[in-house]
C-alpha positions as CSV (number, residue, x, y, z in Angstrom):
1,M,-6.2,-22.4,-3.0
2,A,-3.2,-22.1,-5.2
3,T,0.3,-22.9,-4.0
4,V,2.7,-20.0,-4.9
5,K,6.4,-19.9,-5.0
6,I,8.0,-16.7,-3.8
7,S,11.4,-15.5,-4.4
8,L,12.6,-12.7,-2.0
9,S,15.2,-11.4,0.2
10,L,16.4,-8.5,2.3
11,A,20.0,-8.6,0.9
12,S,23.0,-6.4,1.2
13,L,24.5,-4.6,-1.6
14,S,27.1,-7.3,-2.0
15,P,27.1,-8.7,-5.7
16,S,27.2,-12.2,-4.2
17,S,23.8,-11.8,-2.5
18,S,21.0,-13.8,-3.9
19,S,17.3,-14.4,-3.1
20,S,15.9,-17.5,-1.6
21,S,13.0,-19.4,-3.0
22,I,10.4,-20.6,-0.6
23,Q,6.9,-22.2,-0.8
24,S,3.9,-20.2,0.5
25,K,0.2,-20.1,0.1
26,L,-1.8,-17.0,-0.8
27,S,-5.5,-16.6,-1.1
28,P,-6.5,-16.2,-4.8
29,S,-8.3,-13.0,-3.8
30,F,-4.9,-11.5,-3.0
31,I,-3.1,-11.4,-6.2
32,P,-0.1,-9.0,-6.6
33,N,-0.2,-6.5,-9.6
34,A,2.9,-6.0,-11.6
35,A,4.5,-2.7,-10.7
36,P,7.8,-0.8,-11.2
37,A,10.2,-1.8,-8.6
38,K,11.3,1.0,-6.1
39,V,14.0,0.8,-3.5
40,V,14.2,2.1,0.0
41,K,17.4,2.0,2.1
42,L,17.2,-0.1,5.3
43,R,19.9,-0.7,7.8
44,F,20.9,-4.0,9.5
45,N,24.2,-4.9,11.2
46,G,25.6,-1.6,10.2
47,K,25.0,-2.1,6.4
48,S,22.8,-0.5,3.9
49,L,20.2,-3.0,2.7
50,R,18.2,-3.1,-0.4
51,A,14.8,-4.8,-0.8
52,K,15.0,-6.7,-4.1
53,P,12.0,-7.0,-6.5
54,M,10.0,-10.1,-5.8
55,V,8.4,-12.4,-8.3
56,Y,5.5,-14.6,-7.4
57,R,5.0,-17.6,-9.6
58,S,2.6,-20.4,-9.3
59,S,4.2,-23.9,-8.6
60,R,1.1,-25.6,-10.3
61,S,-0.3,-25.1,-13.7
62,V,-3.3,-22.9,-12.6
63,G,-2.9,-20.5,-15.4
64,V,-1.8,-17.5,-13.3
65,T,1.6,-15.8,-13.2
66,C,1.9,-12.9,-10.8
67,S,4.6,-10.4,-10.0
68,A,5.0,-7.8,-7.4
69,S,7.4,-5.0,-6.5
70,S,9.1,-4.9,-3.1
71,S,8.5,-1.2,-3.1
72,L,8.8,0.1,0.5
73,T,7.8,3.7,0.6
74,T,7.0,3.0,4.3
75,L,7.8,0.3,6.8
76,P,5.4,-1.2,9.3
77,S,4.8,1.1,12.2
78,A,4.8,-2.1,14.5
79,L,5.6,-5.8,14.2
80,L,3.5,-7.8,16.5
81,F,4.3,-11.4,17.3
82,D,2.1,-14.1,18.9
83,C,4.2,-16.1,21.4
84,D,3.4,-19.8,21.5
85,G,3.9,-21.4,18.1
86,V,5.4,-18.3,16.6
87,L,8.5,-17.3,18.8
88,V,8.8,-21.0,20.1
89,D,6.9,-24.1,19.2
90,T,6.0,-24.5,22.9
91,E,2.7,-26.3,22.9
92,K,3.3,-30.0,22.5
93,D,6.6,-30.4,24.5
94,G,6.2,-27.2,26.7
95,H,2.7,-26.2,27.8
96,R,1.1,-29.7,27.5
97,I,3.9,-31.3,29.5
98,S,3.6,-28.6,32.2
99,F,-0.2,-29.1,32.4
100,N,0.2,-32.8,32.7
101,D,2.9,-32.6,35.4
102,T,0.6,-30.2,37.3
103,F,-2.3,-32.6,37.1
104,K,0.0,-35.4,38.3
105,E,1.4,-33.4,41.2
106,R,-2.2,-32.5,42.2
107,D,-3.2,-36.1,41.9
108,L,-6.2,-35.2,39.6
109,N,-5.9,-38.4,37.5
110,V,-6.0,-36.2,34.2
111,T,-3.8,-36.5,31.2
112,W,-3.8,-34.5,28.1
113,D,-2.4,-36.5,25.1
114,V,-1.1,-34.9,21.9
115,D,-4.3,-35.2,20.0
116,L,-6.5,-33.9,22.8
117,Y,-4.4,-31.0,23.5
118,G,-4.5,-30.0,19.8
119,E,-8.3,-29.8,20.1
120,L,-8.1,-27.9,23.3
121,L,-5.8,-25.4,21.7
122,K,-8.8,-24.1,19.9
123,I,-9.7,-22.4,23.2
124,G,-7.5,-19.3,23.8
125,G,-6.0,-19.2,27.3
126,G,-4.8,-21.9,29.7
127,K,-7.4,-21.2,32.5
128,E,-10.2,-21.1,29.9
129,R,-8.9,-24.3,28.4
130,M,-8.9,-26.2,31.7
131,T,-12.4,-24.8,32.6
132,A,-13.8,-25.9,29.3
133,Y,-12.3,-29.3,29.6
134,F,-13.6,-29.9,33.1
135,N,-17.1,-28.6,32.3
136,K,-17.2,-31.1,29.3
137,V,-15.8,-34.4,31.0
138,G,-16.6,-33.5,34.6
139,W,-14.6,-31.9,37.4
140,P,-12.0,-33.9,39.5
141,E,-13.2,-35.2,42.8
142,K,-10.7,-32.9,44.5
143,A,-12.2,-29.8,42.8
144,P,-14.6,-27.5,44.8
145,K,-18.3,-27.3,43.9
146,D,-18.8,-23.7,44.2
147,E,-18.3,-21.7,41.0
148,A,-16.2,-19.0,42.6
149,E,-14.0,-21.6,44.3
150,R,-13.6,-23.4,41.0
151,K,-12.2,-20.3,39.5
152,E,-9.6,-20.0,42.4
153,F,-8.9,-23.7,41.9
154,I,-8.3,-23.2,38.1
155,A,-6.1,-20.2,38.9
156,G,-4.0,-22.2,41.3
157,L,-3.5,-24.9,38.8
158,H,-2.5,-22.4,36.2
159,K,0.0,-20.7,38.5
160,Q,1.7,-24.0,39.2
161,K,1.7,-25.0,35.6
162,T,3.3,-21.6,34.7
163,E,6.1,-22.2,37.2
164,L,6.8,-25.6,35.8
165,F,6.8,-24.1,32.2
166,M,9.2,-21.3,33.2
167,V,11.8,-23.9,34.3
168,L,11.7,-25.4,30.9
169,I,12.2,-22.0,29.3
170,E,15.0,-21.0,31.7
171,K,16.8,-24.1,30.9
172,K,16.5,-23.2,27.3
173,L,15.0,-26.7,26.5
174,L,12.7,-25.1,23.9
175,P,14.5,-23.1,21.1
176,L,13.5,-20.1,19.2
177,R,11.9,-20.9,15.8
178,P,14.1,-20.1,12.8
179,G,14.3,-16.5,11.7
180,V,12.6,-15.0,14.8
181,A,15.7,-13.3,16.2
182,K,16.6,-12.1,12.6
183,L,13.3,-10.4,12.0
184,V,13.1,-8.9,15.5
185,D,16.6,-7.3,14.8
186,Q,15.7,-6.1,11.4
187,A,12.6,-4.3,12.9
188,L,14.5,-2.8,15.9
189,T,17.4,-1.7,13.8
190,N,15.0,0.2,11.4
191,G,12.9,1.9,14.1
192,V,9.9,-0.4,13.8
193,K,8.2,-1.1,17.2
194,V,8.1,-4.7,18.2
195,A,5.6,-6.3,20.7
196,V,4.5,-9.7,21.7
197,C,0.7,-10.3,22.0
198,S,-0.3,-13.6,23.7
199,T,-3.0,-15.3,25.5
200,S,-0.5,-16.9,27.7
201,N,0.5,-15.9,31.3
202,E,2.5,-12.7,31.3
203,K,5.3,-14.2,33.3
204,A,5.7,-17.1,30.8
205,V,5.8,-14.8,27.9
206,S,8.3,-12.5,29.6
207,A,10.5,-15.6,30.3
208,I,10.4,-16.6,26.7
209,V,11.4,-13.1,25.5
210,S,14.0,-12.5,28.1
211,C,15.7,-16.0,28.3
212,L,15.6,-16.8,24.5
213,L,15.7,-13.4,22.8
214,G,18.0,-11.9,25.4
215,P,17.7,-9.0,27.9
216,E,19.0,-6.5,25.3
217,R,16.2,-7.2,22.9
218,A,13.6,-7.8,25.8
219,E,14.0,-4.2,27.1
220,K,12.8,-2.9,23.7
221,I,9.9,-5.3,23.2
222,K,6.5,-4.5,24.8
223,I,4.6,-7.5,26.1
224,F,0.7,-7.7,26.1
225,A,-0.3,-11.1,27.7
226,G,-2.6,-13.0,29.9
227,D,-5.5,-11.3,31.6
228,V,-4.5,-7.9,30.4
229,V,-7.7,-7.8,28.3
230,P,-11.1,-9.3,29.3
231,K,-11.5,-11.4,26.2
232,K,-8.8,-13.4,24.5
233,K,-8.2,-14.5,20.9
234,P,-10.1,-14.8,18.5
235,D,-11.4,-11.5,20.1
236,P,-9.2,-8.6,18.8
237,A,-8.9,-6.9,22.2
238,I,-5.2,-7.8,22.7
239,Y,-4.2,-6.3,19.2
240,N,-6.5,-3.2,19.8
241,L,-4.7,-2.7,23.1
242,A,-1.3,-3.2,21.5
243,A,-2.1,-0.5,18.8
244,E,-3.5,1.9,21.2
245,T,-0.6,1.6,23.7
246,L,2.1,1.7,21.1
247,G,0.3,4.7,19.4
248,V,0.2,3.2,15.9
249,D,-2.5,2.8,13.3
250,P,-3.8,-0.8,13.2
251,S,-3.6,-0.7,9.4
252,K,0.2,-0.1,9.6
253,C,0.8,-3.1,11.8
254,V,2.0,-6.5,10.6
255,V,1.2,-9.5,12.8
256,V,2.9,-12.8,12.8
257,E,0.6,-15.6,14.1
258,D,0.4,-19.4,13.8
259,S,-3.2,-20.3,14.5
260,A,-6.7,-19.6,13.1
261,I,-7.9,-17.9,16.2
262,G,-4.8,-15.7,16.2
263,L,-5.4,-14.9,12.6
264,A,-9.0,-14.1,13.2
265,A,-8.0,-11.6,16.1
266,A,-5.5,-9.9,14.0
267,K,-7.8,-9.4,11.0
268,A,-10.7,-8.3,13.3
269,A,-8.3,-5.5,14.6
270,G,-7.8,-4.4,11.0
271,M,-4.2,-5.6,10.7
272,T,-2.1,-7.4,8.1
273,C,-1.4,-10.9,9.2
274,I,1.3,-13.4,8.1
275,V,1.0,-17.0,9.3
276,T,3.9,-19.2,10.2
277,K,2.5,-22.7,10.7
278,S,3.4,-24.6,13.9
279,G,3.2,-28.2,14.9
280,Y,-0.4,-28.1,15.8
281,T,-1.8,-25.6,13.3
282,A,-0.5,-27.0,10.0
283,D,-3.9,-28.1,8.8
284,E,-5.9,-25.1,10.0
285,D,-7.7,-22.7,7.6
286,F,-5.6,-19.7,6.8
287,E,-7.5,-18.5,3.7
288,N,-7.8,-14.9,5.2
289,A,-4.1,-14.6,5.9
290,D,-2.1,-12.1,3.9
291,A,0.6,-14.7,3.5
292,V,1.3,-18.3,4.9
293,F,4.7,-19.9,5.5
294,D,6.1,-22.8,7.4
295,C,8.4,-20.5,9.4
296,I,10.2,-17.2,9.1
297,G,13.5,-18.8,8.4
298,D,17.2,-17.8,8.6
299,P,19.5,-17.6,5.5
300,P,20.0,-19.5,3.4
301,E,16.6,-21.0,4.0
302,E,14.9,-17.7,4.8
303,R,11.2,-17.5,4.0
304,F,10.6,-13.8,4.5
305,D,12.0,-10.7,6.0
306,L,11.2,-7.1,7.0
307,A,11.1,-6.1,3.4
308,F,8.3,-8.6,2.7
309,C,6.4,-7.3,5.7
310,G,6.6,-3.7,4.4
311,S,5.6,-4.8,1.0
312,L,2.3,-6.3,2.3
313,L,1.3,-2.9,3.5
314,Q,1.4,-1.5,0.0
315,K,-1.8,-1.5,-2.0
316,Q,-0.3,-4.2,-4.3
317,F,-2.8,-6.9,-3.6
318,V,-6.1,-6.6,-5.3
319,S,-8.8,-9.1,-6.5
């Protein structure tokens, strides 16, 4: 896969504005066509914004030079974020620690180290993760033998783990990832619906949104999380539900994910998906993503913005 340098920005009309260069990866099957640049007026922080033309250039000698217009005849109908790894890099020092503290408090003699937890993250959902782990290595002596009772046992563990995790969030020990608040604000300012779609417990997701994005933003953000759907990512159910509830066409939604299972869910729902890699997912296969970045980013190290999200919905990417 070719590594591509992208120059882009959502800049004000100030003559001092400049675009930021970032590194990304695009699948070679999604190569932008050259097109005349068009401009649409956006609003952010009370100012008129202009989406600048973007130029895509290979950072390696692969014999390909591409360009694309940032033409925004339409904006996304909805911007859908995953939670863990996208809004906050919660897994290693948040969820994992909370699982281990729960196991310790229950005297289960179980510890998930960093590498093991990375493998377990391939399973969507905390309850499902614990169940799969115990099915493989053996259930703790204190666990019940009956299958129905085991489900209650797992649910109790997960509830306790969620409470411990929420304490970390409420203390703001885990910060938002760069650019998240900026992109949310750009979307809300321009009338784009915003939602968070996660396999995590709804209370944990709500705590992240409310505590870290703030109550004013939180009241405008719809949350789809936990057991709200019967099947979790990579199944597209959570994204199908979001589109249906928000009353938007899936093809006009842009999803921000960080994992291969999240990407698979978004694409199966017929949505455009941008990947922002997180600590555990840097080496996963994102070939089917519409764009891949290390983060969203804040100026002056911004990777992408609402203008870029809108451009991906244009039919500029062809084989």
